TIVO-2410 file (N, C-alpha, C; in nm, 3 decimals):
# residues 79
REC num residu      c1      c2      c3 atome chaine
REC   1      X  -3.875   4.959  -3.761     N      A
REC   1      X  -3.829   4.879  -3.648    CA      A
REC   1      X  -3.678   4.857  -3.662     C      A
REC   2      X  -3.608   4.872  -3.552     N      A
REC   2      X  -3.462   4.853  -3.551    CA      A
REC   2      X  -3.426   4.706  -3.557     C      A
REC   3      X  -3.316   4.673  -3.624     N      A
REC   3      X  -3.272   4.532  -3.625    CA      A
REC   3      X  -3.230   4.488  -3.484     C      A
REC   4      X  -3.242   4.360  -3.458     N      A
REC   4      X  -3.205   4.304  -3.328    CA      A
REC   4      X  -3.053   4.297  -3.317     C      A
REC   5      X  -3.002   4.351  -3.209     N      A
REC   5      X  -2.858   4.341  -3.181    CA      A
REC   5      X  -2.841   4.329  -3.029     C      A
REC   6      X  -2.797   4.213  -2.986     N      A
REC   6      X  -2.777   4.185  -2.844    CA      A
REC   6      X  -2.634   4.141  -2.824     C      A
REC   7      X  -2.566   4.203  -2.731     N      A
REC   7      X  -2.432   4.159  -2.692    CA      A
REC   7      X  -2.430   4.150  -2.540     C      A
REC   8      X  -2.377   4.041  -2.489     N      A
REC   8      X  -2.371   4.024  -2.344    CA      A
REC   8      X  -2.252   3.939  -2.304     C      A
REC   9      X  -2.206   3.963  -2.182     N      A
REC   9      X  -2.093   3.891  -2.127    CA      A
REC   9      X  -2.137   3.753  -2.082     C      A
REC  10      X  -2.062   3.651  -2.120     N      A
REC  10      X  -2.088   3.514  -2.079    CA      A
REC  10      X  -1.953   3.448  -2.048     C      A
REC  11      X  -1.960   3.327  -1.993     N      A
REC  11      X  -1.840   3.253  -1.956    CA      A
REC  11      X  -1.850   3.113  -2.015     C      A
REC  12      X  -1.738   3.062  -2.064     N      A
REC  12      X  -1.731   2.928  -2.122    CA      A
REC  12      X  -1.617   2.852  -2.056     C      A
REC  13      X  -1.621   2.720  -2.068     N      A
REC  13      X  -1.517   2.633  -2.014    CA      A
REC  13      X  -1.426   2.590  -2.130     C      A
REC  14      X  -1.296   2.611  -2.114     N      A
REC  14      X  -1.198   2.574  -2.216    CA      A
REC  14      X  -1.096   2.479  -2.155     C      A
REC  15      X  -1.062   2.374  -2.229     N      A
REC  15      X  -0.963   2.276  -2.182    CA      A
REC  15      X  -0.837   2.288  -2.267     C      A
REC  16      X  -0.726   2.304  -2.200     N      A
REC  16      X  -0.595   2.308  -2.266    CA      A
REC  16      X  -0.588   2.409  -2.381     C      A
REC  17      X  -0.666   2.517  -2.373     N      A
REC  17      X  -0.668   2.624  -2.474    CA      A
REC  17      X  -0.703   2.576  -2.615     C      A
REC  18      X  -0.764   2.458  -2.629     N      A
REC  18      X  -0.797   2.410  -2.763    CA      A
REC  18      X  -0.935   2.347  -2.774     C      A
REC  19      X  -0.996   2.308  -2.663     N      A
REC  19      X  -1.129   2.245  -2.664    CA      A
REC  19      X  -1.226   2.328  -2.583     C      A
REC  20      X  -1.353   2.331  -2.627     N      A
REC  20      X  -1.455   2.408  -2.556    CA      A
REC  20      X  -1.568   2.313  -2.515     C      A
REC  21      X  -1.628   2.340  -2.399     N      A
REC  21      X  -1.733   2.256  -2.343    CA      A
REC  21      X  -1.865   2.283  -2.417     C      A
REC  22      X  -1.922   2.178  -2.475     N      A
REC  22      X  -2.042   2.190  -2.558    CA      A
REC  22      X  -2.147   2.089  -2.513     C      A
REC  23      X  -2.271   2.112  -2.561     N      A
REC  23      X  -2.376   2.013  -2.545    CA      A
REC  23      X  -2.501   2.067  -2.481     C      A
REC  24      X  -2.604   1.984  -2.485     N      A
REC  24      X  -2.734   2.015  -2.427    CA      A
REC  24      X  -2.789   1.892  -2.356     C      A
REC  25      X  -2.879   1.913  -2.264     N      A
REC  25      X  -2.952   1.805  -2.197    CA      A
REC  25      X  -2.861   1.695  -2.142     C      A
REC  26      X  -2.757   1.736  -2.075     N      A
REC  26      X  -2.663   1.646  -2.009    CA      A
REC  26      X  -2.584   1.559  -2.107     C      A
REC  27      X  -2.583   1.593  -2.231     N      A
REC  27      X  -2.503   1.523  -2.331    CA      A
REC  27      X  -2.384   1.614  -2.363     C      A
REC  28      X  -2.295   1.629  -2.267     N      A
REC  28      X  -2.185   1.724  -2.278    CA      A
REC  28      X  -2.057   1.658  -2.323     C      A
REC  29      X  -1.974   1.736  -2.391     N      A
REC  29      X  -1.842   1.688  -2.432    CA      A
REC  29      X  -1.755   1.807  -2.467     C      A
REC  30      X  -1.626   1.785  -2.470     N      A
REC  30      X  -1.534   1.888  -2.518    CA      A
REC  30      X  -1.517   1.868  -2.667     C      A
REC  31      X  -1.516   1.979  -2.740     N      A
REC  31      X  -1.502   1.974  -2.885    CA      A
REC  31      X  -1.391   2.071  -2.924     C      A
REC  32      X  -1.307   2.034  -3.018     N      A
REC  32      X  -1.201   2.127  -3.062    CA      A
REC  32      X  -1.262   2.259  -3.112     C      A
REC  33      X  -1.207   2.369  -3.066     N      A
REC  33      X  -1.259   2.500  -3.104    CA      A
REC  33      X  -1.258   2.517  -3.255     C      A
REC  34      X  -1.156   2.467  -3.321     N      A
REC  34      X  -1.146   2.482  -3.467    CA      A
REC  34      X  -1.250   2.400  -3.542     C      A
REC  35      X  -1.321   2.310  -3.473     N      A
REC  35      X  -1.423   2.226  -3.535    CA      A
REC  35      X  -1.561   2.250  -3.477     C      A
REC  36      X  -1.584   2.366  -3.420     N      A
REC  36      X  -1.707   2.392  -3.344    CA      A
REC  36      X  -1.832   2.388  -3.430     C      A
REC  37      X  -1.825   2.436  -3.554     N      A
REC  37      X  -1.941   2.432  -3.644    CA      A
REC  37      X  -2.067   2.486  -3.578     C      A
REC  38      X  -2.177   2.410  -3.583     N      A
REC  38      X  -2.305   2.452  -3.526    CA      A
REC  38      X  -2.329   2.393  -3.387     C      A
REC  39      X  -2.228   2.339  -3.325     N      A
REC  39      X  -2.245   2.278  -3.192    CA      A
REC  39      X  -2.293   2.382  -3.091     C      A
REC  40      X  -2.375   2.339  -2.998     N      A
REC  40      X  -2.424   2.427  -2.892    CA      A
REC  40      X  -2.314   2.443  -2.787     C      A
REC  41      X  -2.262   2.563  -2.774     N      A
REC  41      X  -2.158   2.592  -2.675    CA      A
REC  41      X  -2.227   2.620  -2.543     C      A
REC  42      X  -2.181   2.555  -2.438     N      A
REC  42      X  -2.237   2.574  -2.305    CA      A
REC  42      X  -2.185   2.706  -2.249     C      A
REC  43      X  -2.275   2.800  -2.220     N      A
REC  43      X  -2.236   2.930  -2.165    CA      A
REC  43      X  -2.299   2.949  -2.028     C      A
REC  44      X  -2.238   3.037  -1.950     N      A
REC  44      X  -2.281   3.060  -1.812    CA      A
REC  44      X  -2.286   3.210  -1.783     C      A
REC  45      X  -2.366   3.247  -1.683     N      A
REC  45      X  -2.383   3.388  -1.646    CA      A
REC  45      X  -2.266   3.446  -1.567     C      A
REC  46      X  -2.192   3.361  -1.497     N      A
REC  46      X  -2.079   3.409  -1.416    CA      A
REC  46      X  -1.971   3.302  -1.410     C      A
REC  47      X  -1.853   3.344  -1.370     N      A
REC  47      X  -1.742   3.250  -1.355    CA      A
REC  47      X  -1.774   3.146  -1.248     C      A
REC  48      X  -1.831   3.192  -1.139     N      A
REC  48      X  -1.866   3.101  -1.028    CA      A
REC  48      X  -1.969   2.997  -1.073     C      A
REC  49      X  -2.071   3.040  -1.148     N      A
REC  49      X  -2.172   2.946  -1.198    CA      A
REC  49      X  -2.112   2.849  -1.299     C      A
REC  50      X  -2.019   2.895  -1.380     N      A
REC  50      X  -1.954   2.808  -1.477    CA      A
REC  50      X  -1.879   2.695  -1.407     C      A
REC  51      X  -1.802   2.729  -1.306     N      A
REC  51      X  -1.724   2.628  -1.233    CA      A
REC  51      X  -1.816   2.529  -1.164     C      A
REC  52      X  -1.918   2.580  -1.097     N      A
REC  52      X  -2.010   2.494  -1.024    CA      A
REC  52      X  -2.086   2.401  -1.120     C      A
REC  53      X  -2.139   2.455  -1.227     N      A
REC  53      X  -2.215   2.374  -1.321    CA      A
REC  53      X  -2.127   2.271  -1.391     C      A
REC  54      X  -2.005   2.311  -1.428     N      A
REC  54      X  -1.915   2.216  -1.492    CA      A
REC  54      X  -1.884   2.100  -1.399     C      A
REC  55      X  -1.850   2.130  -1.275     N      A
REC  55      X  -1.817   2.024  -1.180    CA      A
REC  55      X  -1.937   1.933  -1.154     C      A
REC  56      X  -2.056   1.988  -1.162     N      A
REC  56      X  -2.178   1.909  -1.143    CA      A
REC  56      X  -2.213   1.829  -1.269     C      A
REC  57      X  -2.188   1.886  -1.386     N      A
REC  57      X  -2.227   1.824  -1.513    CA      A
REC  57      X  -2.133   1.715  -1.559     C      A
REC  58      X  -2.005   1.734  -1.533     N      A
REC  58      X  -1.907   1.638  -1.584    CA      A
REC  58      X  -1.925   1.506  -1.511     C      A
REC  59      X  -1.922   1.396  -1.584     N      A
REC  59      X  -1.954   1.266  -1.526    CA      A
REC  59      X  -1.849   1.215  -1.427     C      A
REC  60      X  -1.878   1.099  -1.370     N      A
REC  60      X  -1.792   1.042  -1.266    CA      A
REC  60      X  -1.655   1.000  -1.318     C      A
REC  61      X  -1.635   1.000  -1.447     N      A
REC  61      X  -1.505   0.966  -1.503    CA      A
REC  61      X  -1.411   1.087  -1.504     C      A
REC  62      X  -1.452   1.195  -1.440     N      A
REC  62      X  -1.370   1.316  -1.432    CA      A
REC  62      X  -1.229   1.277  -1.391     C      A
REC  63      X  -1.133   1.314  -1.470     N      A
REC  63      X  -0.996   1.269  -1.447    CA      A
REC  63      X  -0.902   1.383  -1.409     C      A
REC  64      X  -0.956   1.488  -1.352     N      A
REC  64      X  -0.872   1.600  -1.313    CA      A
REC  64      X  -0.824   1.680  -1.432     C      A
REC  65      X  -0.902   1.680  -1.540     N      A
REC  65      X  -0.860   1.755  -1.659    CA      A
REC  65      X  -0.837   1.901  -1.625     C      A
REC  66      X  -0.746   1.959  -1.697     N      A
REC  66      X  -0.716   2.101  -1.678    CA      A
REC  66      X  -0.814   2.183  -1.760     C      A
REC  67      X  -0.883   2.272  -1.693     N      A
REC  67      X  -0.975   2.359  -1.764    CA      A
REC  67      X  -0.967   2.499  -1.703     C      A
REC  68      X  -1.020   2.595  -1.777     N      A
REC  68      X  -1.028   2.730  -1.724    CA      A
REC  68      X  -1.158   2.792  -1.774     C      A
REC  69      X  -1.201   2.894  -1.702     N      A
REC  69      X  -1.320   2.968  -1.739    CA      A
REC  69      X  -1.275   3.092  -1.815     C      A
REC  70      X  -1.335   3.115  -1.931     N      A
REC  70      X  -1.298   3.227  -2.017    CA      A
REC  70      X  -1.419   3.318  -2.036     C      A
REC  71      X  -1.398   3.447  -2.014     N      A
REC  71      X  -1.504   3.544  -2.040    CA      A
REC  71      X  -1.511   3.572  -2.190     C      A
REC  72      X  -1.634   3.567  -2.245     N      A
REC  72      X  -1.655   3.592  -2.389    CA      A
REC  72      X  -1.771   3.690  -2.405     C      A
REC  73      X  -1.786   3.744  -2.524     N      A
REC  73      X  -1.902   3.825  -2.557    CA      A
REC  73      X  -1.989   3.746  -2.652     C      A
REC  74      X  -2.112   3.719  -2.607     N      A
REC  74      X  -2.209   3.649  -2.689    CA      A
REC  74      X  -2.287   3.753  -2.768     C      A
REC  75      X  -2.304   3.729  -2.897     N      A
REC  75      X  -2.374   3.825  -2.983    CA      A
REC  75      X  -2.489   3.758  -3.056     C      A
REC  76      X  -2.600   3.829  -3.063     N      A
REC  76      X  -2.715   3.789  -3.143    CA      A
REC  76      X  -2.746   3.909  -3.231     C      A
REC  77      X  -2.732   3.890  -3.361     N      A
REC  77      X  -2.751   4.002  -3.454    CA      A
REC  77      X  -2.844   3.957  -3.565     C      A
REC  78      X  -2.950   4.034  -3.585     N      A
REC  78      X  -3.043   4.005  -3.693    CA      A
REC  78      X  -2.979   4.039  -3.827     C      A
REC  79      X  -2.996   3.953  -3.922     N      A
REC  79      X  -2.941   3.978  -4.056    CA      A
REC  79      X  -3.050   4.018  -4.151     C      A
***
């Protein structure tokens, strides 16, 4: 049996080129990329879905933060 290797295009939300949008079950927050550790990174299937979901997910305290959508390659590789 061949080892599992999956690579696919995804989109993430990045703020000020240093924080990435993370979380699950509506418990979202921006976390410094350099401190990401095992945090669940919120990924999306398309740029349009990323923008829509972010605007819907971010709470009412949204303060016009600067963010951008970044295309990334998500990898799942069996070890």
